[in-house]
C-alpha positions, 0 to 999 in steps of 0.5 A: 499500500505504502509503495502504491501511495508513493508510486501516485505521488511520484507521478503527479509530481512528475507531471508538475515538474518532471526530472524533479524528484526521485523515487527514493525521496517520496518514499522516504516522505512516504513513510514520514507521513505515514508514522507522523499521526500519534500512536497509542501506547501499546503500539509503541516500543522504544528499543536499542540494538547493542553488541561487540564489536563487528557482531553487525548491528548497523546492517541489522538496522539498515535492514530493518529501515529497509524492510519497513519501508522507511529507506528505499535503497540497502547500503552497506557499512563498507559497501563498493558504492562509498555510501556507506549505512544510513545510521552511520551519517558521520564520515568518520564512521564512514570511513572506518566502517565503525559506529562512533555516535549513537544514531537514532530513527524511528519506523513502522511495522504492522502499524507500530512505531518503533524507535531504535536507536543504534550504538557503538560496540567499541569498549572506547565509546561505552557512554553512548550505551550507557546513555541509550540503554538509561532511556529505552524500554527494551533492547536487543542483543546481537552475537556473532553466531562465531564469536558468541559471548564476547567481552563487550557483549558482557559490559553491554549485559551489565548495563542493561541489568543496571537499567532492568532493559529486557531485551531479545537476542540474535544471533547474526552471521549465520552465513559465516564459516565456523557459525555455531548457534549452539554455542552462542545460546550455551554462552549466553545462559553459562557466561551471562547466566540468563534463561534463554532458548531459540524462538527460532532455528536455522535451516542450514548453516554458513553457504547452506543457510536457506531460512528459518524455522518458527517455534511458536508458530511451527513452521518455516520462513523462506526469504526471497528475492529482491535482497528477501524482501518477499517472505514465503511460508511453508512447512518444516522440512522433513530433515528438521521436524525432529531437532525441531520437535525438540526445541519446541519442546525445550522453549516451553519448559524453559518458559514454563519454569518462570511463568506461573500460567504456562507451568500449571498448563504443562504440569498438566501435560497439556499442549499450550496454545500458540497464543499461551505460549507468546502471551506467556514469552511476552509476560517472562520477557517484560520481567527479566524471567528468559530470553528469547533467542532468534537467529539469523544474517543480517548481510544475506537478508535473512531472519530479520522480519520475525525479529521485528514481529518479536519487538512487537510481541514480545519487547515491552511499551512505555506503559509497562516499565517503571520510571521513576523521578526522584524528588530532590528532598531530605527523603529522597522520595521516588515519584512514579511517571505516568506515562498516558499519551496526553497533557493531563499531567506535567511535562517531564523528560530527560537530555540524555545525550547532546549534539553540536548541529548546523543550528546550534545545540541539538538536545537528545530528550526522552519524554516520560510524563505529559505532552511538549509543544512547540513555543512552550515554556519548560523548566531545567530543574538543575539550574532553575532555567526557563527556556522556550521550546523553539523547534521540535525534531524527530531524528532519523539519523541526520536527517531531520523533521518538525514536528508539533508536539510529543508525547510520554514515551517519544524520543524527540530533539530540541533546538537551542536549549542551554543543558547538560547531559542528563538535566531533567525538564518540567513544565512546572516551574517549582516541581524540583524533580530530576529524573534517576541518573546515568551512570558515566564511567571513569576515563582509564587513558591520558595524552597531552593535546595541543593544536599543531598552529598556535593561531588556531588556539581559538578553534582548539577550545571551542571543538574542546569545550563542545566534546566535552559537553556532548561526551561526559567520559572526554575529561580536559584538565590544564597540567600547570606543571608541565604546562600542557592540556591534558585530555582523558578518554575510555582508550586510544581510540576514543582519544583518537577520534576526536583528535581527528575531529578537530581537525574535520570540524574545526580546521585545527590539526592537533599535535598528541602526545603519548599517553598518560596512565593513571597511575596511584601512590599509595603505601605497603604498611601502616605507618604512625605520624605526629605532625605539628603545624605552628606557625608565628610571625607576629598577630594572630598564630596557627597551630594544629596538632594531628597523631594517628594512623595511616594504613593501606586498603585492602587490594579491592579498594585501592582506588578509594580515600577513607578518612576516619576520626577515633579522637576522644575529648576536646585535644581536637575540637570537633568542628576542625576535623573536617578540616583536617579531612580537606587537608588530608584529601588536598594533599593526596592530589600529588603524591611524593613518589612519582608525582600521581595521585595518592589512593588505597590509604585510610587516614586515622586521626587518634589525637592531637591538639590545638590552641585556644587562640591560634588554632582555626579551621585553617591551621588544622588543614595544613596539619592534615595535609602535613601529616600526609606528608610527613608519614609518606615520607616515613613510609613503603611506598608503592605505585599502583597502575591499572590493569585491563581485562584484555581477550584478544581473538586469533586464528590457533596458527598464532596462539604461541606468538601472541600469548608470547607477546602478552607476556613480554608486556607483563601480562597473565594469561586467566584463561583460554577458550577455542573453537572451529579453528579460532581461540581466545585469550583472555589476559589481564595486563597493564594499561602502560604496556598496552599502547601499540598493541594493535598493530603488533597484533595486526602484524603477527596474525596476518591481520586475522587478530583483533583484541578488546579490553577493559578496566578491571582493577589497580595492583603494584607496579613492577620494580622496574616500572616504579625505578622508572617512573620516579626516575622520570618524575625526578628528572622533570622536578629537575631533584635528578642531581640531588638524590640519590638513588636509595632515597625512596624505598620499594 
């Protein structure tokens, strides 16, 4: 019907102005008009597509948009036509063939509106996944049929659990050599601890993949050319009937274990009807008690339409997900949002992502309650500022469509709103509400950066300011000692991408220095301290004395600082104890040994003394600061370094040389897994030793190996590394010729 409407529109337009329009444009406009009318909550799905690197997320999204009529032609991620996938709208994404920014779109399937956010797979861009899952009601977890559950899959699963997001699993790339969906399902159960079962199974694998078998409807589905758009239903082939019967029974058992209604039917040994099984599947999936597993190959156009049906059938609509706002009072009480799609409730929305567009700042907003209209005034609950909605948009990758109003459950964008990521907007001035915040991971790597040309300093500052507003994991600070601008992020690729964007978008080429790893200083054993801060130079004096112990925390708390007040009596007045803690924490900003931050210590204040006249907060601040420095000078110091969990996937024939390379980098092999000619090596490696590993891995595996890494923990570094860091610090501060090598203790 949509294509017929498009063709009629095309014929009318051609009569008016021949050659002025293309079929592609008319199809897109036709789709827009179809999805512009308001949908009831029951027919809305807000989903994200998340997975490990190169699992086929963007390719899958491209097929979803094509089969739903949102786009007129399929373009591949690294296609020969050079156009690139629709959702990879940034030039860098198309050039590299990876997703860097999450992209939003919306489409329509069987009269249901589906809002989709395609997210990156690299750990460097994990904040994009984090804030997408925060505002979505459901998700599709894509697994590679060859790789199965991989490093970033575990991270995404952790994020879904954090925000309580129900999800489907789609096992992709069944056309690849070595595809094994059964192994991927088993890993889903063992590594991620999910109650999962197949909802459909493949008819053949690798080059023989012909279609899928629907276990619920008990029929086979074939996807005919062109581009798998024509679906043909048939009986289950004879050679697959036994497996289909076993898998269907397994599916019923898995759902019956977590759903009471189906469980009763199962115990009575009755065969559940198709409708009963679908209803039970939906109940279990929405409650995160069961994970339906579908199969297919997006690149070969097979299995995508059943996935769309499953999204509509099993994932929740906005009324089935409970969202809460926090009332900023003493009790921090929670208020449940009402998802009714009308203007009877006050508007509440969360700004979850910022982007600098051609017309100013573009703010992505998820509406949780009420209605917002173009021209309305809304209030930022963090800044208490009142702003007017000048433009209200719905997004399709980098294309925009103006709309007049949005309701609860919608994902939209605003132009010209000055805010930060995570701000809450309401229609009431004094509502004092804020939506539950987004988890932001700490940066793991730092590099120095400066503009190649000193005259580009203004462009450089503009770019840095914009990127820090857009990305909460991208941090910038100026090091007064080295007089360098230091940028911190989630990995080498993360920082490299921003350097390239600076050149492309601001015409400001940058020079980046060797990444600086966030080392930490600590102590190996408890140290007693007794420090007096005394100053008498005419007028009011300063006096503060502190006595106590500085002790190390356990290895699981190496990144923390703790302060404990054990004073008894009036020797240290209680009003001065916070000043001692501030002085201690201030002194921890720079260590004695290598100039790094101090962490993993507990400052125990046991006693002290004060003067009736000369003691004040500043005196005890200086006393706390001096006490820490005294203890660090007396103590046995260690330097802590970040350890990364590294997962290397490579052909078996290169296993020996890769393990030797990890050992050379002071890595510890913690596990191995192998199947079908490929093996996965799991190792813990110091981050300081991981720079340049990507090039080394490619060269020693003939370009067939790849790796991912994620922050794991801090641990004491090797004596040689500690000596090197201390030597560099002494050299940088001009103390090398004054200090003997035995001045410090390892």
